[in-house]
Backbone as CSV, one residue per row, in Angstrom:
resi,resn,N_x,N_y,N_z,CA_x,CA_y,CA_z,C_x,C_y,C_z
1,MET,-83.423,-35.278,-2.549,-82.230,-34.636,-1.602,-81.220,-34.810,-2.682
2,THR,-80.433,-33.374,-2.865,-79.476,-33.227,-3.911,-78.087,-33.653,-3.221
3,ALA,-77.334,-34.297,-4.052,-76.057,-34.552,-3.554,-74.984,-33.750,-3.765
4,GLN,-74.437,-32.844,-2.789,-73.245,-31.874,-3.019,-71.810,-32.442,-3.377
5,PRO,-70.980,-31.978,-4.391,-70.032,-32.428,-4.758,-68.897,-32.305,-3.616
6,ILE,-67.939,-33.212,-3.574,-66.856,-33.166,-2.362,-65.930,-32.232,-3.091
7,THR,-65.554,-31.321,-2.414,-64.603,-30.150,-2.757,-63.370,-30.560,-1.566
8,SER,-62.465,-30.567,-1.957,-61.049,-30.615,-1.109,-60.634,-29.348,-0.625
9,SER,-60.236,-28.893,0.446,-59.817,-27.611,1.416,-58.631,-27.326,0.587
10,PRO,-58.638,-26.132,-0.058,-57.157,-25.588,-0.600,-55.624,-25.825,0.111
11,VAL,-54.784,-26.340,-0.251,-53.669,-26.809,0.234,-52.496,-25.640,0.291
12,ARG,-52.107,-25.021,1.144,-51.204,-24.005,1.228,-49.773,-24.451,0.821
13,THR,-49.275,-23.991,-0.178,-48.024,-24.219,-0.538,-46.968,-23.212,-0.365
14,THR,-45.941,-23.382,0.008,-44.861,-22.400,0.074,-44.133,-21.913,-1.133
15,SER,-43.983,-20.916,-1.331,-43.563,-20.360,-2.847,-42.147,-20.834,-2.937
16,PRO,-42.030,-21.335,-3.826,-40.405,-21.650,-4.194,-39.168,-20.586,-3.929
17,ARG,-39.872,-19.591,-4.460,-39.152,-18.136,-4.701,-38.549,-17.975,-3.307
18,ARG,-39.542,-18.070,-2.232,-39.728,-17.484,-0.766,-38.623,-18.547,0.061
19,THR,-38.505,-20.032,-0.471,-37.476,-20.815,0.205,-36.249,-20.575,-0.045
20,LEU,-35.958,-20.256,-1.507,-34.800,-20.168,-2.069,-34.283,-18.487,-1.449
21,ALA,-34.875,-17.624,-1.452,-34.552,-16.346,-0.694,-33.989,-16.519,0.683
22,GLN,-34.644,-17.340,1.671,-34.193,-17.180,2.863,-32.689,-17.707,3.135
23,PRO,-32.049,-18.797,2.621,-30.999,-19.181,2.635,-30.048,-17.933,2.195
24,ALA,-30.234,-17.366,1.185,-29.320,-16.451,0.456,-29.370,-14.962,1.216
25,ARG,-30.418,-14.987,1.994,-30.570,-13.831,2.798,-29.911,-14.084,4.086
26,ARG,-29.902,-15.175,4.656,-29.056,-15.687,5.658,-27.433,-15.688,5.193
27,ARG,-27.058,-15.949,4.039,-25.777,-15.899,3.669,-25.483,-14.364,3.513
28,ASN,-26.241,-13.664,3.115,-25.762,-11.990,3.019,-25.623,-11.457,4.627
29,VAL,-26.269,-11.813,5.236,-26.363,-11.446,6.750,-25.098,-11.938,7.214
30,THR,-24.735,-13.206,7.215,-23.562,-13.715,7.520,-22.348,-12.834,6.930
31,GLY,-22.402,-12.792,5.516,-21.255,-12.337,5.043,-21.101,-10.594,5.390
32,HIS,-22.226,-9.855,5.815,-22.081,-8.443,6.140,-21.472,-8.511,7.435
33,VAL,-22.055,-9.574,8.380,-21.484,-9.411,9.875,-19.956,-9.572,9.717
34,PHE,-19.519,-10.530,8.770,-17.990,-10.794,8.770,-17.238,-9.427,8.297
35,LEU,-17.772,-8.998,7.283,-17.180,-7.788,6.926,-17.292,-6.296,7.921
36,VAL,-18.103,-6.601,8.759,-18.082,-5.520,9.747,-17.023,-5.692,10.760
37,VAL,-17.201,-7.100,11.095,-15.813,-7.532,11.996,-14.714,-7.326,11.639
38,LEU,-14.252,-7.530,10.251,-12.931,-7.121,9.934,-12.637,-5.842,9.752
39,ILE,-13.844,-4.894,9.183,-13.777,-3.397,9.064,-13.195,-2.824,10.697
40,LEU,-13.895,-3.727,11.862,-13.330,-3.312,12.988,-12.073,-3.720,13.370
41,TYR,-11.434,-4.955,12.968,-10.264,-5.339,13.151,-9.168,-4.396,12.733
42,PHE,-9.509,-3.667,11.570,-8.440,-2.887,10.878,-8.410,-1.694,11.212
43,LEU,-9.449,-1.200,11.605,-9.862,0.194,12.144,-9.344,0.526,13.687
44,LEU,-9.402,-0.608,14.590,-9.108,-0.436,15.633,-7.598,0.291,15.859
45,PRO,-6.694,-0.372,15.427,-5.311,0.349,15.758,-5.405,1.744,15.544
46,LEU,-6.173,2.110,14.133,-5.839,3.497,13.853,-6.944,4.547,14.703
47,TRP,-7.791,3.867,15.420,-8.752,4.380,16.563,-7.750,4.832,17.484
48,TRP,-7.170,3.694,18.081,-6.171,3.884,19.281,-4.862,4.883,18.976
49,LEU,-4.584,4.846,17.678,-3.472,5.796,17.558,-3.818,7.292,17.451
50,PHE,-5.222,7.512,16.885,-5.817,8.804,17.049,-6.098,9.190,18.288
51,VAL,-6.658,8.473,19.022,-7.005,8.623,20.288,-5.529,9.064,21.408
52,ALA,-4.881,8.053,21.154,-3.684,8.270,21.894,-2.674,9.608,21.687
53,SER,-2.864,9.809,20.330,-2.586,11.203,19.814,-3.028,12.571,20.616
54,THR,-4.217,12.540,21.108,-5.024,13.716,21.846,-4.600,13.747,23.098
55,LYS,-3.819,12.895,23.648,-3.522,12.647,25.270,-2.064,13.610,25.517
56,SER,-2.147,13.837,26.713,-0.845,14.473,27.189,0.224,13.218,27.707
57,ALA,1.122,13.466,28.068,2.223,12.630,28.355,1.782,11.746,29.538
58,GLN,1.165,12.344,30.430,0.629,12.086,31.745,-0.482,11.146,31.296
59,GLY,-1.418,11.696,30.807,-2.708,10.823,30.259,-2.305,9.662,29.355
60,LEU,-1.209,9.647,28.767,-1.172,8.448,28.058,-0.752,7.169,29.060
61,PHE,-0.664,7.251,29.873,-0.238,6.264,30.904,-1.089,6.237,32.058
62,THR,-1.559,7.093,32.652,-2.530,7.108,33.759,-3.677,8.141,33.535
63,GLY,-4.384,8.096,32.029,-5.542,8.906,31.765,-6.753,8.202,32.598
64,THR,-7.920,8.651,32.385,-9.293,8.286,32.731,-9.842,7.930,31.855
65,GLY,-9.753,7.828,30.559,-10.594,7.539,29.747,-10.228,6.233,29.179
66,GLY,-9.232,5.452,29.513,-8.849,3.971,29.070,-8.266,4.274,27.692
67,PRO,-7.253,3.323,27.004,-6.479,3.320,25.992,-7.687,3.637,24.900
68,LEU,-8.707,3.403,24.789,-9.565,3.466,23.615,-10.437,4.672,23.547
69,TRP,-10.247,5.701,24.561,-11.430,6.833,24.817,-10.329,7.722,24.844
70,PHE,-10.863,9.101,24.900,-10.438,10.311,25.230,-10.253,10.466,26.581
71,ASP,-9.013,11.598,26.719,-8.914,11.903,28.103,-9.590,13.130,28.475
72,GLN,-9.653,13.703,29.593,-10.522,14.838,29.958,-9.799,16.127,29.134
73,SER,-8.640,15.893,28.656,-8.064,17.104,28.136,-7.347,17.049,26.609
74,TRP,-7.766,17.731,25.800,-7.486,17.505,24.022,-6.103,18.432,24.104
75,ASN,-5.200,17.521,23.625,-3.804,17.817,23.515,-3.201,17.830,22.086
76,LEU,-4.066,17.524,21.168,-3.678,17.093,19.795,-2.985,18.347,19.287
77,TRP,-3.486,19.234,18.903,-2.779,20.587,18.572,-1.409,20.801,19.502
78,ASP,-1.306,20.890,20.347,0.012,20.985,21.241,1.097,19.908,20.913
79,ASN,0.521,18.705,21.223,1.342,17.451,20.497,1.814,17.848,19.353
80,LEU,0.995,18.050,18.194,1.654,18.487,16.873,2.657,19.763,16.932
81,ARG,2.456,20.514,17.329,3.247,21.735,17.782,4.502,21.072,18.434
82,GLU,4.504,20.546,19.356,6.030,20.329,19.870,6.454,19.069,18.817
83,LEU,5.596,18.174,18.229,6.519,17.399,17.202,7.118,17.976,16.312
84,PHE,6.543,19.095,15.741,7.378,20.010,14.311,8.302,20.836,15.029
85,THR,8.461,21.107,16.092,9.502,21.968,16.756,10.710,21.276,17.479
86,TYR,10.285,20.145,17.579,11.144,19.373,18.300,12.504,19.146,17.558
87,LYS,13.666,19.614,18.431,15.197,19.607,17.689,15.457,20.392,16.443
88,GLY,14.486,21.641,16.422,14.769,22.263,15.105,13.840,21.704,14.006
89,GLY,12.673,21.066,14.166,11.832,20.719,13.276,12.627,19.234,12.420
90,LEU,13.347,18.602,13.121,13.858,17.095,12.580,12.790,16.328,12.143
91,TYR,11.475,16.274,12.787,10.570,15.456,12.010,10.279,15.758,11.000
92,LEU,10.220,16.970,10.463,9.630,17.404,9.197,10.736,17.276,8.232
93,LYS,12.113,17.070,8.499,13.195,16.701,7.616,12.842,15.262,7.429
94,TRP,12.625,14.486,8.332,12.503,13.114,7.863,11.288,12.605,7.090
95,LEU,10.380,13.804,7.242,8.969,13.512,6.530,9.301,14.021,4.947
96,SER,10.142,14.853,4.950,10.498,15.357,3.511,10.916,14.090,3.051
97,ASN,12.294,13.612,3.715,12.851,12.330,3.150,12.325,11.275,2.733
98,SER,11.207,10.916,3.790,10.424,10.035,3.126,9.344,10.045,2.193
99,LEU,9.270,11.469,2.015,8.512,11.885,0.716,9.272,11.694,-0.659
100,LEU,10.540,11.830,-0.420,11.624,12.091,-1.657,12.132,10.266,-1.930
101,TYR,12.294,9.511,-0.801,12.519,8.105,-1.455,11.357,7.503,-1.649
102,SER,9.962,7.843,-1.248,8.962,7.213,-1.798,8.640,7.830,-3.250
103,VAL,8.625,8.813,-3.740,8.355,9.508,-5.052,9.158,9.079,-6.105
104,VAL,10.240,9.332,-5.755,11.336,8.820,-6.482,11.352,7.277,-6.836
105,GLY,11.645,6.748,-5.791,11.792,5.281,-5.922,10.445,4.580,-6.281
106,GLY,9.240,4.803,-5.958,8.090,4.546,-6.380,7.855,4.871,-8.000
107,ILE,7.907,6.026,-8.424,7.926,6.234,-9.917,8.836,5.327,-10.736
108,GLY,10.141,5.661,-10.265,11.206,4.765,-10.964,10.996,3.427,-10.916
109,ALA,10.432,2.705,-9.956,9.978,1.271,-9.937,8.752,1.023,-10.842
110,THR,7.976,1.694,-10.808,6.970,1.686,-11.586,7.209,1.768,-13.124
111,VAL,7.918,2.660,-13.425,8.357,3.002,-14.860,9.190,1.251,-15.551
112,LEU,10.324,1.178,-14.745,10.736,-0.014,-14.854,9.995,-1.376,-15.093
113,ALA,9.042,-1.361,-14.107,8.285,-2.354,-14.066,7.230,-2.502,-15.127
114,VAL,6.611,-1.614,-15.631,5.939,-1.296,-16.923,6.477,-1.747,-18.057
115,LEU,7.698,-1.310,-18.307,8.619,-1.695,-19.266,9.038,-3.109,-19.507
116,ALA,9.239,-3.414,-18.509,9.813,-4.861,-18.263,8.723,-5.815,-18.474
117,GLY,7.830,-5.787,-17.803,6.661,-6.583,-17.905,5.918,-6.377,-19.392
118,TYR,6.071,-5.327,-19.729,5.540,-5.202,-21.286,6.111,-5.877,-22.209
119,GLY,7.597,-5.916,-21.961,8.469,-6.634,-22.781,8.371,-7.943,-22.648
120,PHE,8.321,-8.502,-21.533,8.018,-9.777,-21.296,7.060,-10.599,-21.953
121,ALA,5.928,-9.916,-21.880,4.514,-10.126,-22.407,4.134,-10.275,-23.816
122,LYS,4.780,-9.173,-24.503,4.548,-9.022,-25.997,5.701,-9.223,-27.036
123,TYR,6.949,-9.553,-26.567,8.069,-9.409,-27.281,8.378,-10.885,-27.192
124,ARG,9.297,-11.458,-27.934,9.630,-12.906,-28.048,11.199,-12.464,-28.425
125,PHE,12.080,-13.200,-27.424,13.672,-13.096,-27.789,14.270,-13.884,-26.985
126,ARG,15.237,-14.125,-27.300,16.377,-15.284,-26.705,16.546,-15.020,-25.282
127,GLY,16.000,-16.264,-24.485,16.351,-16.118,-23.129,15.138,-15.465,-22.262
128,ARG,14.082,-15.423,-22.906,12.792,-14.806,-22.211,12.283,-15.406,-21.056
129,ASP,12.241,-16.935,-21.346,11.785,-17.504,-20.389,12.561,-18.035,-19.184
130,PHE,13.870,-18.050,-19.538,15.005,-18.300,-18.284,14.977,-16.864,-17.559
131,SER,14.927,-15.689,-18.286,15.099,-14.452,-17.220,13.806,-14.406,-16.583
132,PHE,12.560,-14.754,-17.337,11.635,-14.543,-16.258,11.425,-15.651,-15.223
133,ALA,12.073,-16.835,-15.537,12.310,-17.763,-13.961,13.217,-16.987,-13.159
134,ILE,14.316,-16.605,-13.558,15.018,-15.939,-12.477,14.412,-14.823,-11.841
135,LEU,13.351,-13.981,-12.608,12.713,-12.856,-12.062,11.678,-13.493,-10.729
136,LEU,11.247,-14.680,-10.878,10.146,-15.072,-10.185,11.032,-15.875,-8.935
137,GLY,12.077,-16.399,-9.168,12.893,-16.752,-8.048,13.310,-15.846,-6.907
138,SER,13.724,-14.445,-7.648,14.068,-13.199,-6.766,12.690,-12.725,-6.067
139,VAL,11.594,-13.237,-6.587,10.230,-12.631,-5.713,10.367,-13.393,-4.513
140,MET,10.827,-14.604,-4.475,10.727,-15.785,-3.357,11.792,-15.293,-2.196
141,VAL,12.844,-14.254,-2.397,13.823,-14.083,-1.828,13.385,-12.888,-0.713
142,PRO,13.472,-12.937,0.634,13.057,-11.954,1.422,14.078,-10.693,1.230
143,LEU,13.442,-9.514,1.298,14.329,-8.314,1.176,15.186,-8.092,2.028
144,THR,14.872,-8.668,3.404,15.799,-8.080,4.217,17.172,-9.179,4.165
145,ALA,17.094,-10.185,3.628,18.432,-10.960,3.071,19.227,-10.331,2.282
146,LEU,18.598,-9.512,1.507,19.625,-8.654,0.461,19.974,-7.321,0.936
147,VAL,19.642,-7.050,2.072,20.340,-5.845,2.293,22.017,-5.819,2.959
148,ILE,22.454,-6.709,3.240,23.714,-6.916,3.226,24.680,-6.961,2.186
149,PRO,24.170,-7.759,1.021,24.841,-7.494,-0.117,24.686,-5.981,-0.656
150,THR,23.565,-5.581,-0.826,23.218,-4.504,-1.171,23.899,-3.469,-0.379
151,PHE,24.204,-3.697,0.927,25.128,-2.538,1.477,26.637,-2.872,1.062
152,MET,26.952,-3.815,0.976,28.549,-3.989,0.386,28.713,-3.419,-1.232
153,LEU,27.610,-3.644,-1.990,27.763,-3.014,-2.967,27.703,-1.480,-3.080
154,MET,27.036,-0.602,-2.215,26.944,0.488,-2.316,28.092,1.019,-1.593
155,SER,28.823,0.103,-0.638,29.805,0.657,0.242,31.056,0.405,-0.962
156,GLN,31.013,-0.191,-1.999,32.196,-0.220,-2.989,31.734,0.830,-3.998
157,LEU,30.743,1.220,-4.134,30.576,2.536,-4.913,30.645,3.646,-4.463
158,HIS,30.810,3.794,-3.093,30.876,4.766,-2.483,29.545,5.673,-2.286
159,LEU,28.610,4.866,-2.164,27.183,5.564,-2.204,26.474,5.521,-0.881
160,THR,27.186,4.755,0.333,26.614,4.625,1.504,26.429,6.298,2.067
161,ASN,25.388,6.193,3.042,25.208,7.416,3.799,24.924,8.417,2.590
162,THR,24.145,8.250,1.709,23.440,9.213,0.517,22.170,8.811,0.379
163,ILE,21.432,9.658,-0.337,20.107,9.385,-0.837,20.025,8.081,-1.771
164,TRP,21.153,8.156,-2.808,20.953,7.183,-3.704,21.248,5.555,-3.173
165,ALA,21.769,5.516,-1.752,21.660,4.154,-1.123,20.438,3.540,-0.829
166,VAL,19.350,4.470,-0.707,18.012,4.118,-0.453,17.097,3.959,-2.027
167,ILE,17.576,5.142,-2.587,16.643,5.257,-3.818,17.114,4.042,-4.891
168,LEU,18.112,4.063,-5.131,18.519,2.943,-5.999,18.055,1.528,-5.922
169,PRO,18.280,1.123,-4.550,17.613,-0.472,-4.399,15.975,-0.480,-4.764
170,SER,15.429,0.719,-4.407,13.978,0.798,-4.424,13.744,0.703,-5.823
171,LEU,14.358,1.163,-6.963,14.019,1.020,-8.393,13.750,-0.177,-8.804
172,LEU,14.080,-1.620,-7.971,13.837,-2.786,-8.561,12.736,-3.528,-7.765
173,SER,11.900,-3.896,-8.455,10.503,-4.355,-8.058,10.094,-5.871,-8.941
174,PRO,10.902,-6.777,-8.424,10.361,-8.002,-9.140,9.146,-8.524,-9.113
175,PHE,8.338,-8.117,-8.117,6.768,-8.354,-8.000,6.361,-7.401,-8.723
176,GLY,6.380,-6.113,-9.061,6.110,-5.245,-9.896,6.346,-5.782,-11.450
177,VAL,7.278,-6.467,-11.506,7.461,-6.535,-13.400,6.567,-8.034,-13.415
178,TYR,6.666,-8.736,-12.240,5.523,-10.137,-12.569,4.055,-9.730,-12.769
179,LEU,3.685,-8.769,-12.055,2.205,-8.178,-11.922,2.160,-7.654,-13.623
180,MET,2.856,-6.868,-14.015,2.715,-6.258,-15.418,2.681,-6.985,-16.349
181,ARG,3.564,-8.016,-16.293,3.660,-9.118,-17.185,2.444,-9.851,-17.226
182,VAL,2.046,-10.463,-16.323,0.804,-11.043,-16.209,-0.458,-10.207,-16.989
183,TYR,-0.548,-9.227,-16.122,-1.580,-7.902,-16.576,-1.573,-7.850,-18.199
184,ALA,-0.495,-7.406,-18.735,-0.363,-7.141,-20.174,-0.672,-8.469,-20.795
185,ALA,-0.124,-9.379,-20.679,-0.618,-10.395,-21.471,-2.261,-10.828,-21.610
186,ASP,-3.012,-10.583,-20.881,-4.067,-10.567,-20.822,-5.290,-9.283,-21.467
187,ALA,-4.648,-8.206,-20.787,-5.451,-6.681,-21.159,-5.018,-6.284,-22.279
188,VAL,-3.877,-6.556,-23.096,-3.447,-6.056,-24.164,-3.626,-6.685,-25.120
189,PRO,-4.527,-6.985,-26.155,-4.868,-7.832,-27.298,-3.631,-7.615,-28.455
190,ASP,-3.106,-8.841,-28.608,-2.064,-8.979,-29.831,-2.585,-8.435,-31.051
191,GLU,-3.974,-8.516,-31.371,-4.561,-8.183,-32.628,-4.458,-6.533,-32.570
192,LEU,-4.907,-5.849,-31.311,-4.794,-4.575,-31.448,-3.470,-3.921,-31.581
193,LEU,-2.412,-4.554,-31.244,-0.937,-3.693,-31.196,-1.000,-4.179,-32.790
194,ASP,-0.878,-5.228,-33.388,-0.812,-5.703,-34.820,-1.696,-4.477,-36.008
195,ALA,-2.835,-4.314,-35.412,-3.813,-3.314,-36.060,-2.811,-1.778,-36.064
196,ALA,-2.361,-1.515,-35.029,-1.685,-0.168,-34.535,-0.289,-0.143,-35.801
197,ARG,0.493,-1.171,-35.551,1.592,-1.383,-36.635,1.456,-1.194,-38.067
198,VAL,0.184,-1.837,-38.342,-0.419,-1.696,-39.897,-0.614,-0.419,-40.257
199,ASP,-0.882,0.375,-39.356,-1.531,1.827,-39.567,-0.278,2.562,-39.731
200,GLY,0.863,2.027,-39.550,2.139,2.954,-39.563,2.717,3.401,-37.846
201,SER,2.066,2.907,-36.907,2.536,3.439,-35.641,3.652,2.942,-35.149
202,GLY,4.908,3.398,-34.812,5.854,2.891,-34.239,5.713,2.108,-32.825
203,GLU,6.864,1.384,-32.269,6.313,0.585,-31.338,6.610,1.549,-30.176
204,LEU,7.188,2.534,-30.115,6.892,3.618,-28.742,5.605,3.940,-28.629
205,ARG,5.060,4.612,-29.929,3.821,5.408,-30.165,2.946,4.179,-29.666
206,THR,2.908,3.043,-30.095,2.023,1.796,-29.901,1.825,1.466,-28.439
207,PHE,3.123,1.718,-27.597,3.137,1.313,-26.429,2.324,2.663,-25.609
208,LEU,2.876,3.682,-25.812,2.262,4.978,-25.321,0.612,5.012,-25.379
209,THR,0.329,4.921,-26.724,-1.206,5.267,-27.164,-1.890,4.306,-26.800
210,VAL,-1.464,2.858,-27.276,-2.580,1.791,-27.084,-2.562,0.965,-26.111
211,ALA,-1.104,0.543,-25.740,-1.051,-0.416,-24.551,-1.143,0.264,-23.115
212,LEU,-0.311,1.264,-23.166,-0.163,1.892,-21.572,-1.791,2.282,-21.099
213,PRO,-2.518,2.835,-21.949,-3.839,2.845,-21.339,-4.733,1.773,-20.878
214,LEU,-4.333,0.840,-21.728,-5.084,-0.453,-21.038,-4.526,-0.801,-19.826
215,MET,-3.285,-0.816,-19.557,-2.618,-1.053,-18.458,-2.770,-0.391,-17.249
216,ARG,-3.577,0.832,-17.214,-3.607,1.646,-16.091,-4.051,1.007,-14.653
217,PRO,-5.007,0.241,-14.783,-5.189,-0.566,-13.323,-3.963,-1.063,-12.721
218,ALA,-3.203,-1.811,-13.437,-1.993,-2.162,-12.810,-0.767,-1.202,-12.817
219,VAL,-0.888,-0.282,-13.408,0.161,0.700,-13.300,0.043,1.345,-11.944
220,VAL,-1.166,1.679,-11.559,-1.486,2.203,-10.319,-1.272,1.432,-9.318
221,THR,-1.593,0.129,-9.422,-1.338,-0.895,-8.385,0.286,-1.076,-7.947
222,VAL,0.870,-1.189,-9.318,2.454,-1.388,-9.013,2.886,-0.020,-8.138
223,LEU,2.412,1.066,-8.809,2.842,2.555,-8.142,2.571,2.215,-6.623
224,LEU,1.615,2.231,-6.247,0.922,2.032,-5.034,1.997,1.295,-4.197
225,LEU,1.943,-0.070,-4.703,2.742,-0.933,-3.617,4.345,-0.496,-3.506
226,SER,4.651,0.202,-4.753,6.028,0.633,-4.611,6.309,2.019,-3.819
227,VAL,5.254,2.951,-3.814,5.442,3.654,-2.813,5.423,3.512,-1.464
228,VAL,4.366,2.542,-1.117,4.001,2.165,0.211,5.205,1.166,0.541
229,GLY,5.663,0.345,0.059,6.892,-0.298,0.191,8.334,0.745,0.706
230,THR,8.246,1.478,-0.114,9.462,2.433,0.098,9.323,3.264,1.278
231,TRP,7.968,4.105,1.445,7.792,4.580,2.623,8.243,3.840,4.175
232,ASN,7.274,2.523,3.955,7.230,1.899,5.229,8.811,1.258,5.226
233,ASN,9.902,1.098,4.488,11.142,0.213,4.802,11.925,1.047,5.715
234,TYR,12.315,-0.020,6.406,13.240,0.266,7.875,14.204,-0.346,7.676
235,PHE,14.730,-1.459,7.247,15.862,-2.100,7.391,16.994,-1.502,6.482
236,LEU,16.545,-1.115,5.020,17.466,-0.744,4.269,18.133,0.754,4.636
237,PRO,17.428,1.393,4.828,17.800,2.462,5.379,18.568,2.845,6.484
238,LEU,18.408,1.795,7.571,18.938,1.572,8.828,20.167,1.436,8.560
239,ALA,20.569,0.298,7.438,21.789,-0.199,7.412,22.546,0.624,6.525
240,MET,22.028,1.461,5.492,22.661,2.474,4.487,23.144,3.731,5.083
241,LEU,22.491,4.457,6.113,22.468,5.675,6.588,22.960,5.898,8.196
242,THR,23.611,6.571,8.143,24.288,6.813,9.339,24.031,8.326,10.131
243,ASN,23.772,9.426,8.789,23.715,10.924,9.287,21.994,10.587,9.497
244,GLN,21.792,11.317,10.460,20.359,11.666,10.993,19.728,12.384,10.303
245,ASN,20.281,13.515,9.546,19.135,14.371,8.579,18.946,13.629,7.480
246,LEU,19.312,12.519,7.111,18.954,11.825,5.838,17.944,10.662,6.184
247,TYR,17.694,10.417,7.622,16.783,9.338,8.020,15.239,9.450,7.257
248,PRO,14.689,8.629,6.923,13.244,8.443,6.659,12.539,8.407,8.025
249,ILE,11.298,8.362,8.062,10.458,8.680,9.355,10.563,7.163,9.921
250,THR,10.449,6.047,9.486,10.722,4.988,10.197,11.714,4.789,10.828
251,VAL,13.041,5.068,10.420,14.144,5.179,11.047,14.308,5.782,12.202
252,GLY,13.881,7.287,12.003,13.945,8.616,12.824,12.901,8.187,14.241
253,LEU,11.602,7.440,13.854,10.836,7.243,14.871,11.253,6.016,15.624
254,GLY,12.146,5.121,14.856,12.561,3.972,15.671,13.724,4.072,16.847
255,GLY,14.370,5.413,16.099,15.459,5.776,16.976,14.928,6.594,18.361
256,TRP,13.965,7.175,17.969,13.192,8.052,19.322,12.519,6.832,20.278
257,GLN,12.273,5.747,19.722,11.646,4.647,20.767,12.637,4.045,21.466
258,ALA,13.800,4.038,20.776,15.229,3.244,21.481,15.509,4.497,22.472
259,LEU,15.540,5.877,22.133,15.848,6.606,22.947,15.184,6.624,24.047
260,ALA,13.748,6.622,24.248,12.511,6.634,25.237,12.769,5.546,26.045
261,ALA,12.856,4.318,25.700,13.004,3.091,26.190,14.566,3.266,27.335
262,SER,15.224,3.976,26.721,16.512,3.749,27.688,16.475,4.838,28.857
263,ASN,15.309,5.468,29.031,14.840,6.292,30.317,15.793,7.404,30.511
264,ASN,16.768,7.878,29.129,17.451,9.201,29.493,17.019,10.163,27.974
265,GLY,16.439,10.071,27.512,16.012,10.690,26.180,14.611,11.123,26.133
266,GLY,13.991,11.547,27.151,12.576,12.139,27.265,11.669,11.469,27.821
267,GLY,11.668,10.131,28.242,10.410,9.362,28.775,9.363,9.583,27.916
268,ALA,8.153,9.731,28.828,6.812,9.589,28.433,6.774,10.944,27.309
269,ASN,7.422,11.961,27.531,7.459,13.162,26.458,7.595,12.599,24.991
270,LEU,8.498,11.892,25.078,9.222,11.434,23.745,8.059,10.067,23.204
271,TYR,7.442,9.494,24.343,6.577,8.439,23.752,5.400,9.093,23.073
272,THR,5.006,10.386,23.473,3.994,11.003,23.049,4.431,11.452,21.741
273,LEU,5.607,11.905,21.191,6.066,12.533,20.020,5.749,11.305,19.009
274,ILE,6.358,10.269,19.665,6.260,8.968,18.645,5.020,8.658,17.990
275,ILE,4.267,8.735,19.115,2.519,8.259,18.485,2.297,9.425,17.499
276,VAL,2.425,10.582,17.970,1.709,11.734,17.177,2.603,11.454,15.550
277,GLY,3.805,11.236,15.656,4.484,11.198,14.543,4.045,10.080,13.752
278,SER,3.701,9.038,14.493,2.833,7.874,13.704,1.736,8.041,13.033
279,LEU,0.818,8.828,13.951,-0.418,9.394,12.981,-0.153,10.139,11.951
280,VAL,0.807,10.907,11.848,1.093,12.138,10.640,1.763,11.241,9.689
281,SER,2.441,10.055,9.901,3.263,9.477,8.953,2.131,8.799,7.807
282,ILE,0.777,8.054,8.372,0.047,7.369,7.621,-0.553,8.437,6.593
283,ILE,-0.791,9.645,7.134,-1.862,10.589,6.349,-1.267,10.726,4.804
284,PRO,-0.166,10.812,4.378,0.077,10.898,3.115,-0.169,9.348,2.326
285,LEU,-0.022,8.376,2.931,-0.286,7.217,2.440,-2.031,6.990,2.211
286,ILE,-2.891,7.595,3.152,-4.285,7.799,2.889,-4.672,8.661,1.667
287,ILE,-3.831,9.744,1.687,-4.278,10.687,0.706,-3.818,9.930,-0.843
288,ALA,-2.875,9.359,-0.831,-2.550,8.940,-2.200,-3.681,7.463,-2.419
289,PHE,-4.043,6.689,-1.544,-5.086,5.816,-1.931,-6.258,6.412,-2.301
290,LEU,-6.638,7.571,-1.746,-7.985,8.018,-2.027,-7.656,8.562,-3.122
291,CYS,-6.649,9.167,-3.646,-6.499,10.285,-4.951,-6.544,9.268,-6.247
292,LEU,-5.611,7.880,-5.839,-5.706,7.080,-7.036,-6.703,6.046,-7.022
293,GLN,-7.828,5.736,-6.270,-8.845,5.073,-6.194,-10.031,5.150,-7.572
294,LYS,-9.738,6.191,-7.848,-10.704,6.418,-9.445,-10.159,5.796,-10.430
295,TYR,-8.635,5.608,-10.616,-8.128,4.734,-11.509,-8.479,3.348,-11.662
296,TRP,-8.472,2.759,-10.370,-8.790,1.349,-10.194,-10.277,1.284,-10.627
297,GLN,-11.343,2.280,-10.197,-12.624,2.121,-10.885,-12.952,2.231,-12.392
298,GLY,-12.082,3.097,-12.744,-12.067,3.533,-14.305,-11.550,2.361,-14.809
299,GLY,-10.609,1.345,-14.515,-10.100,0.371,-15.157,-11.309,-0.793,-14.985
300,LEU,-11.621,-0.827,-13.833,-12.686,-2.111,-13.954,-13.920,-1.818,-14.776
301,SER,-14.173,-0.402,-14.724,-15.333,-0.306,-15.811,-14.974,-0.656,-17.193
302,LEU,-13.717,-0.141,-17.703,-13.374,-0.161,-18.794,-13.434,-1.729,-19.271
303,GLY,-12.997,-2.832,-18.112,-12.940,-4.025,-18.374,-14.168,-4.876,-18.691
304,ALA,-15.032,-3.861,-17.863,-16.875,-4.497,-18.033,-17.316,-4.271,-19.501
305,LEU,-16.707,-3.139,-20.063,-17.394,-2.899,-21.295,-16.901,-3.467,-22.348
306,LYS,-15.796,-4.236,-22.266,-15.085,-4.901,-23.429,-16.087,-6.134,-23.812
């Protein structure tokens, strides 16, 4: 009789890679669910605005589709036609005013912020730290608190009720200067500037050909912040302007809302124009973000290759 060797049954062990992958997968699912909830949260007001713009004045309050769904009739094109022809095309005048204030004010604020931020970051001069401290302090001051002093200054200069009363204050962006200063200090190496100066490049040429391309993502960010801030500004043009033909969209729609609430300015029909006008007013901002998105991506790719 021969003895058989004792063999132990194989023990199944779980792969460490599998056990580590399960918590990571759960974290990914949780993160994706959270992002989906955020997307729905931010898109819900836009969806309501679009749906409400397709309804008639009666369907806006008594429609069968509910507040988040379409009514039986599609009135978007009729509402747009009525919006653009109401009071001789007054809304189109407000739209052109907003474009003027935003483009001129946004570009001007960006140019000043880029020059000032680059100067604070790359040049040493007397009073630099003190001036930058004052700049940081001005960032903490609410813009609405500066409207009354700005109005008094513009009144002394006889600029109230003109386009300059809106454009000139929009050229100042303390946060834009701060952002450009911080970005230029890290994104533009001093050695690169010194090399350009050794090669005979002047300060202006060095800034335009060496520093400015490296600062492109921050420049686009400041430009968008300035344009959006000027476009959405309400209190400043409300205090500065009395001529209805100079109103931006924000003040004009606010006036229509007050008129509709008084029950003697059109009622439900005016509410429909307000909603459709609000929908049209966000389209230029969406276009601006989509057109300038590639510059952010290009800046991120450039930083990854360094």
